[in-house]
DODO-216505 format. One record per residue (C-alpha): residue number from 1; x, y, z. Coordinates in nm, 2 decimals. Example, Ala and Ser with C-alpha at 12.3 -4.5 7.8 and 13.67 -1.06 7.14 Angstrom:
<pts>
nr = 1&x = 1.23&y = -0.45&z = 0.78
nr = 2&x = 1.37&y = -0.11&z = 0.71
</pts>
This chain:
<pts>
nr = 1&x = 5.22&y = -2.49&z = -3.73
nr = 2&x = 5.54&y = -2.71&z = -3.70
nr = 3&x = 5.50&y = -2.76&z = -3.33
nr = 4&x = 5.14&y = -2.87&z = -3.38
nr = 5&x = 5.25&y = -3.12&z = -3.65
nr = 6&x = 5.51&y = -3.27&z = -3.41
nr = 7&x = 5.26&y = -3.31&z = -3.13
nr = 8&x = 4.99&y = -3.45&z = -3.35
nr = 9&x = 5.22&y = -3.69&z = -3.52
nr = 10&x = 5.38&y = -3.81&z = -3.20
nr = 11&x = 5.06&y = -3.84&z = -3.00
nr = 12&x = 4.88&y = -4.02&z = -3.29
nr = 13&x = 5.16&y = -4.28&z = -3.34
nr = 14&x = 5.28&y = -4.35&z = -2.99
nr = 15&x = 4.98&y = -4.55&z = -2.86
nr = 16&x = 4.95&y = -4.79&z = -3.15
nr = 17&x = 5.32&y = -4.85&z = -3.14
nr = 18&x = 5.30&y = -4.94&z = -2.77
nr = 19&x = 5.00&y = -5.17&z = -2.83
nr = 20&x = 5.18&y = -5.34&z = -3.12
nr = 21&x = 5.49&y = -5.39&z = -2.90
nr = 22&x = 5.29&y = -5.54&z = -2.62
nr = 23&x = 5.12&y = -5.78&z = -2.86
nr = 24&x = 5.46&y = -5.87&z = -3.00
nr = 25&x = 5.61&y = -5.95&z = -2.65
nr = 26&x = 5.31&y = -6.16&z = -2.56
nr = 27&x = 5.30&y = -6.37&z = -2.88
nr = 28&x = 5.68&y = -6.42&z = -2.89
nr = 29&x = 5.70&y = -6.51&z = -2.52
nr = 30&x = 5.44&y = -6.78&z = -2.57
nr = 31&x = 5.61&y = -6.91&z = -2.89
nr = 32&x = 5.95&y = -6.91&z = -2.72
nr = 33&x = 5.81&y = -7.09&z = -2.42
nr = 34&x = 5.65&y = -7.37&z = -2.64
nr = 35&x = 5.97&y = -7.40&z = -2.85
nr = 36&x = 6.19&y = -7.43&z = -2.53
nr = 37&x = 5.96&y = -7.70&z = -2.38
nr = 38&x = 5.97&y = -7.90&z = -2.71
nr = 39&x = 6.36&y = -7.87&z = -2.73
nr = 40&x = 6.40&y = -7.98&z = -2.36
nr = 41&x = 6.15&y = -8.27&z = -2.42
nr = 42&x = 6.33&y = -8.40&z = -2.73
nr = 43&x = 6.67&y = -8.36&z = -2.56
nr = 44&x = 6.56&y = -8.57&z = -2.26
nr = 45&x = 6.43&y = -8.84&z = -2.49
nr = 46&x = 6.77&y = -8.85&z = -2.65
nr = 47&x = 6.65&y = -8.75&z = -2.99
nr = 48&x = 6.90&y = -8.46&z = -3.00
nr = 49&x = 7.23&y = -8.39&z = -2.83
nr = 50&x = 7.30&y = -8.12&z = -2.57
nr = 51&x = 7.48&y = -7.91&z = -2.83
nr = 52&x = 7.19&y = -7.96&z = -3.08
nr = 53&x = 6.95&y = -7.85&z = -2.81
nr = 54&x = 7.15&y = -7.53&z = -2.74
nr = 55&x = 7.18&y = -7.46&z = -3.11
nr = 56&x = 6.80&y = -7.50&z = -3.17
nr = 57&x = 6.72&y = -7.28&z = -2.87
nr = 58&x = 6.95&y = -7.01&z = -3.01
nr = 59&x = 6.78&y = -7.03&z = -3.35
nr = 60&x = 6.44&y = -7.02&z = -3.18
nr = 61&x = 6.54&y = -6.70&z = -2.99
nr = 62&x = 6.67&y = -6.54&z = -3.31
nr = 63&x = 6.36&y = -6.63&z = -3.51
nr = 64&x = 6.10&y = -6.54&z = -3.24
nr = 65&x = 6.26&y = -6.23&z = -3.10
nr = 66&x = 6.56&y = -6.08&z = -3.28
nr = 67&x = 6.42&y = -6.09&z = -3.63
nr = 68&x = 6.07&y = -5.95&z = -3.56
nr = 69&x = 6.23&y = -5.69&z = -3.33
nr = 70&x = 6.45&y = -5.58&z = -3.61
nr = 71&x = 6.15&y = -5.55&z = -3.84
nr = 72&x = 5.96&y = -5.33&z = -3.59
nr = 73&x = 6.27&y = -5.12&z = -3.53
nr = 74&x = 6.32&y = -5.07&z = -3.90
nr = 75&x = 5.96&y = -4.96&z = -3.96
nr = 76&x = 5.98&y = -4.72&z = -3.66
nr = 77&x = 6.29&y = -4.56&z = -3.80
nr = 78&x = 6.12&y = -4.53&z = -4.14
nr = 79&x = 5.83&y = -4.35&z = -3.97
nr = 80&x = 6.07&y = -4.11&z = -3.80
nr = 81&x = 6.24&y = -4.04&z = -4.13
nr = 82&x = 5.91&y = -3.96&z = -4.30
nr = 83&x = 5.82&y = -3.72&z = -4.02
nr = 84&x = 6.17&y = -3.56&z = -4.05
nr = 85&x = 6.12&y = -3.51&z = -4.42
nr = 86&x = 5.77&y = -3.37&z = -4.37
nr = 87&x = 5.90&y = -3.12&z = -4.11
nr = 88&x = 6.18&y = -3.02&z = -4.35
nr = 89&x = 5.93&y = -2.96&z = -4.63
nr = 90&x = 5.71&y = -2.75&z = -4.40
nr = 91&x = 6.01&y = -2.54&z = -4.30
nr = 92&x = 6.11&y = -2.48&z = -4.66
nr = 93&x = 5.77&y = -2.34&z = -4.76
nr = 94&x = 5.64&y = -1.99&z = -4.71
nr = 95&x = 5.33&y = -2.00&z = -4.49
nr = 96&x = 5.14&y = -1.74&z = -4.68
nr = 97&x = 5.20&y = -1.82&z = -5.04
nr = 98&x = 5.32&y = -2.18&z = -5.04
nr = 99&x = 5.64&y = -2.10&z = -5.24
nr = 100&x = 5.99&y = -2.16&z = -5.11
nr = 101&x = 6.15&y = -1.95&z = -4.84
nr = 102&x = 6.46&y = -1.75&z = -4.92
nr = 103&x = 6.72&y = -1.99&z = -4.77
nr = 104&x = 6.57&y = -2.30&z = -4.95
nr = 105&x = 6.53&y = -2.11&z = -5.28
nr = 106&x = 6.89&y = -2.01&z = -5.26
nr = 107&x = 6.98&y = -2.38&z = -5.22
nr = 108&x = 6.78&y = -2.46&z = -5.53
nr = 109&x = 6.97&y = -2.19&z = -5.72
nr = 110&x = 7.30&y = -2.34&z = -5.60
nr = 111&x = 7.20&y = -2.68&z = -5.73
nr = 112&x = 7.09&y = -2.53&z = -6.06
nr = 113&x = 7.42&y = -2.35&z = -6.10
nr = 114&x = 7.60&y = -2.69&z = -6.05
nr = 115&x = 7.39&y = -2.83&z = -6.33
nr = 116&x = 7.46&y = -2.54&z = -6.55
nr = 117&x = 7.84&y = -2.58&z = -6.50
nr = 118&x = 7.81&y = -2.95&z = -6.58
nr = 119&x = 7.59&y = -2.92&z = -6.89
nr = 120&x = 7.69&y = -2.58&z = -7.02
nr = 121&x = 7.32&y = -2.49&z = -7.07
nr = 122&x = 7.22&y = -2.17&z = -6.90
nr = 123&x = 6.91&y = -2.10&z = -6.69
nr = 124&x = 6.76&y = -1.77&z = -6.57
nr = 125&x = 6.64&y = -1.59&z = -6.26
nr = 126&x = 6.32&y = -1.38&z = -6.25
nr = 127&x = 6.24&y = -1.12&z = -5.98
nr = 128&x = 5.90&y = -0.96&z = -5.96
nr = 129&x = 5.68&y = -0.74&z = -5.74
nr = 130&x = 5.32&y = -0.64&z = -5.73
nr = 131&x = 5.30&y = -0.28&z = -5.85
nr = 132&x = 5.19&y = -0.02&z = -5.59
nr = 133&x = 5.15&y = -0.30&z = -5.34
nr = 134&x = 5.16&y = -0.07&z = -5.04
nr = 135&x = 4.88&y = 0.15&z = -5.19
nr = 136&x = 4.68&y = -0.16&z = -5.23
nr = 137&x = 4.73&y = -0.26&z = -4.87
nr = 138&x = 4.65&y = 0.09&z = -4.74
nr = 139&x = 4.33&y = 0.10&z = -4.95
nr = 140&x = 4.19&y = -0.25&z = -4.87
nr = 141&x = 4.38&y = -0.37&z = -4.56
nr = 142&x = 4.62&y = -0.64&z = -4.47
nr = 143&x = 4.39&y = -0.93&z = -4.53
nr = 144&x = 4.32&y = -0.82&z = -4.88
nr = 145&x = 4.69&y = -0.76&z = -4.95
nr = 146&x = 4.77&y = -1.11&z = -4.81
nr = 147&x = 4.50&y = -1.26&z = -5.03
nr = 148&x = 4.65&y = -1.07&z = -5.33
nr = 149&x = 4.99&y = -1.22&z = -5.27
nr = 150&x = 4.85&y = -1.57&z = -5.24
nr = 151&x = 4.65&y = -1.54&z = -5.56
nr = 152&x = 4.94&y = -1.38&z = -5.75
nr = 153&x = 5.18&y = -1.65&z = -5.64
nr = 154&x = 4.93&y = -1.92&z = -5.76
nr = 155&x = 4.87&y = -1.75&z = -6.09
nr = 156&x = 5.24&y = -1.68&z = -6.16
nr = 157&x = 5.33&y = -2.04&z = -6.06
nr = 158&x = 5.07&y = -2.17&z = -6.30
nr = 159&x = 5.22&y = -1.96&z = -6.58
nr = 160&x = 5.56&y = -2.12&z = -6.53
nr = 161&x = 5.67&y = -2.46&z = -6.67
nr = 162&x = 5.53&y = -2.71&z = -6.43
nr = 163&x = 5.79&y = -2.89&z = -6.21
nr = 164&x = 6.09&y = -2.75&z = -6.39
nr = 165&x = 6.07&y = -2.39&z = -6.27
nr = 166&x = 6.07&y = -2.30&z = -5.90
nr = 167&x = 5.94&y = -2.00&z = -5.71
nr = 168&x = 6.05&y = -1.83&z = -5.39
nr = 169&x = 5.95&y = -1.53&z = -5.18
nr = 170&x = 6.16&y = -1.29&z = -4.98
nr = 171&x = 6.06&y = -1.11&z = -4.65
nr = 172&x = 6.00&y = -0.78&z = -4.84
nr = 173&x = 5.71&y = -0.92&z = -5.05
nr = 174&x = 5.94&y = -0.98&z = -5.35
nr = 175&x = 5.90&y = -1.30&z = -5.55
nr = 176&x = 6.17&y = -1.49&z = -5.74
nr = 177&x = 6.16&y = -1.77&z = -5.99
nr = 178&x = 6.42&y = -2.01&z = -6.13
nr = 179&x = 6.37&y = -2.06&z = -6.50
nr = 180&x = 6.53&y = -2.39&z = -6.57
nr = 181&x = 6.74&y = -2.45&z = -6.88
nr = 182&x = 6.64&y = -2.14&z = -7.09
nr = 183&x = 6.80&y = -1.90&z = -7.33
nr = 184&x = 6.77&y = -1.52&z = -7.29
nr = 185&x = 6.49&y = -1.51&z = -7.54
nr = 186&x = 6.30&y = -1.79&z = -7.38
nr = 187&x = 6.35&y = -1.63&z = -7.03
nr = 188&x = 6.20&y = -1.31&z = -7.15
nr = 189&x = 5.91&y = -1.50&z = -7.31
nr = 190&x = 5.83&y = -1.67&z = -6.98
nr = 191&x = 5.85&y = -1.34&z = -6.79
nr = 192&x = 5.61&y = -1.18&z = -7.03
nr = 193&x = 5.37&y = -1.47&z = -7.00
nr = 194&x = 5.37&y = -1.44&z = -6.62
nr = 195&x = 5.32&y = -1.06&z = -6.64
nr = 196&x = 5.04&y = -1.08&z = -6.89
nr = 197&x = 4.86&y = -1.37&z = -6.71
nr = 198&x = 4.87&y = -1.18&z = -6.38
nr = 199&x = 4.75&y = -0.85&z = -6.53
nr = 200&x = 4.46&y = -1.03&z = -6.70
nr = 201&x = 4.34&y = -1.20&z = -6.38
nr = 202&x = 4.08&y = -1.06&z = -6.14
nr = 203&x = 4.20&y = -1.06&z = -5.77
nr = 204&x = 3.89&y = -1.12&z = -5.55
nr = 205&x = 3.86&y = -1.14&z = -5.18
nr = 206&x = 3.58&y = -1.08&z = -4.93
nr = 207&x = 3.36&y = -0.89&z = -5.19
nr = 208&x = 3.64&y = -0.67&z = -5.32
nr = 209&x = 3.79&y = -0.73&z = -5.66
nr = 210&x = 4.07&y = -0.55&z = -5.84
nr = 211&x = 4.34&y = -0.59&z = -6.11
nr = 212&x = 4.71&y = -0.59&z = -6.03
nr = 213&x = 5.02&y = -0.56&z = -6.25
nr = 214&x = 5.38&y = -0.68&z = -6.20
nr = 215&x = 5.72&y = -0.52&z = -6.24
nr = 216&x = 5.96&y = -0.80&z = -6.36
nr = 217&x = 6.34&y = -0.82&z = -6.39
nr = 218&x = 6.54&y = -1.12&z = -6.51
nr = 219&x = 6.90&y = -1.23&z = -6.55
nr = 220&x = 7.08&y = -1.53&z = -6.69
nr = 221&x = 7.25&y = -1.79&z = -6.48
nr = 222&x = 7.54&y = -1.91&z = -6.69
nr = 223&x = 7.86&y = -2.11&z = -6.64
nr = 224&x = 8.06&y = -1.81&z = -6.51
nr = 225&x = 7.78&y = -1.68&z = -6.29
nr = 226&x = 7.75&y = -1.66&z = -5.92
nr = 227&x = 7.41&y = -1.70&z = -5.75
nr = 228&x = 7.41&y = -1.38&z = -5.55
nr = 229&x = 7.53&y = -1.17&z = -5.84
nr = 230&x = 7.26&y = -1.32&z = -6.07
nr = 231&x = 7.00&y = -1.24&z = -5.81
nr = 232&x = 7.13&y = -0.88&z = -5.79
nr = 233&x = 7.11&y = -0.84&z = -6.17
nr = 234&x = 6.75&y = -0.97&z = -6.17
nr = 235&x = 6.66&y = -0.72&z = -5.90
nr = 236&x = 6.83&y = -0.45&z = -6.10
nr = 237&x = 6.60&y = -0.53&z = -6.39
nr = 238&x = 6.30&y = -0.52&z = -6.15
nr = 239&x = 6.40&y = -0.17&z = -6.04
nr = 240&x = 6.42&y = -0.06&z = -6.40
nr = 241&x = 6.07&y = -0.19&z = -6.46
nr = 242&x = 5.94&y = 0.00&z = -6.16
nr = 243&x = 6.10&y = 0.32&z = -6.29
nr = 244&x = 5.88&y = 0.27&z = -6.61
nr = 245&x = 5.58&y = 0.28&z = -6.37
nr = 246&x = 5.54&y = -0.09&z = -6.36
nr = 247&x = 5.37&y = -0.36&z = -6.58
nr = 248&x = 5.69&y = -0.41&z = -6.76
nr = 249&x = 5.97&y = -0.67&z = -6.80
nr = 250&x = 6.34&y = -0.57&z = -6.81
nr = 251&x = 6.66&y = -0.75&z = -6.85
nr = 252&x = 6.89&y = -0.65&z = -6.56
nr = 253&x = 7.20&y = -0.64&z = -6.78
nr = 254&x = 7.07&y = -0.39&z = -7.04
</pts>
């Protein structure tokens, strides 16, 4: 996907850029030639001195060539920066579900921990899995299990708090969410809302429909916390919920 994006972006923009550069050279060459002729003519008539002619010629070159070239170069670098940002965004997002990949989600957690340390206001981390996911995949196939993960990710994300909370997905089909600026009670409330919203939804793909439930664990991300430890505590809560046969929310510390 990323390689296709690079090729399409480069191929689409290179030809117009070359055409614009050719037009730029032609127009400025004509303008510079006319200005040079005018300066030489006025110098021969004695209307300006030799030094004045040189100065005007230098100004003409700067105006006709250097300044427009700088503008074109700046716009080209802006296009490159936009492409770089787009590729970085693509690399940060999980191809299947559209949530953050583990490495980028971890960076989000590090940034959030820095905010927690500055403000003293805690956040929380939620970890969740689809209950009996492997049975679902064995029963309906990989396409249905992929569609289930996509729909669960969308439903769970919609149950979070807009742009404030962030979601990620690990390579073992486990999801995580950063619950921004919440107390323990508020974190549990959000986890329960996600659990209930997913369990109420119908998962439908290619003529097959089913209901799924989630096992959810959560932990606080406080001033004294470390990101990896908080993630481990959230996963401990998740494992507790799975031992209760799923469809449950557990605090990893209790």
